[in-house]
N, C-alpha and C positions, 0 to 999 in steps of 0.2 A: 191820555194827557192828564196832567195834573194842573189844576187851577191855582194860581198864585194869589188871586184876590178875587172877591166878587165886588163888582162896581155896579150899583143900580141907581134907579130914580133920576131925578132932575139933575144931579151932579154929572153923571156919565153922559147923559144926552147933551147937556149944554156944553161940557168940555169937549166931547168929540165934534160936535157941530162948529164950535168956534175955532178949534184948531185946523179942522178941515177947511173951513172958509179962509183962514189966514193963509193957507198953502195953496189957495185957489184950486182946490180939488172938488169934483162932483162926488156924489154919493157913490156912483158907479166906479169912478177911478179909484177911490179909496178902498172900496170893497174888492176890487180886482187885486190891489197891492196886498191886502190882508188875506186874500184867498178864500173869501166868502161871498155868497150870492148877494147881489145888489139889493134884492127885495129884502133879504134878512138884514143888511146893514141899515136900510130905510127904517125897518121896524125897530131897530135898536134906537136910532136917532129919534124916532117918533114916540118912544116910550111904550111900544107894543111888545117889545121883547126885553128880557133883563138877563142878558147873557153872563156867564162866568168868563172872566178874562184869562185865557190860557197862556202859558209862558211864551210860546211861539208868537202869539198875536201881541203880546206886551212888548216883546223885543221889536217887532215891526213898527208898533206904534211909537215906541221911543226913538227908533231910527228916523222915522218920517218927520216926527215933530221936534227932534233935537232935545229929548228929555231923557233923564236917567229912569232906570226901573224903579228906583226909590221914589221918584217923584210921581210915577204913575201909581204905585203901590200906596203912596200917602193918601190917594183919594179915598182908600178904604176906610182910613181913620175918619175923614170927613163925613162919609156916609153913616158911620156907626156913632158918631158924636151927637 
């Protein structure tokens, strides 16, 4: 897999948590949709894991939350700024 972006820190955690809650999804539900373990997703949201965001996952996130891949990728700029 090729990472399209590295999203870390509070921006990723806050962003995922807010979008997930706006869609009324539990951590377990979103983890299942993304094809990852619920424990792993929980660690991401709680800041214990700093994952690379892979293309397939980015596409799923964009689809779930009605975003473009560019909007997801733009978070990288915010993290580096």
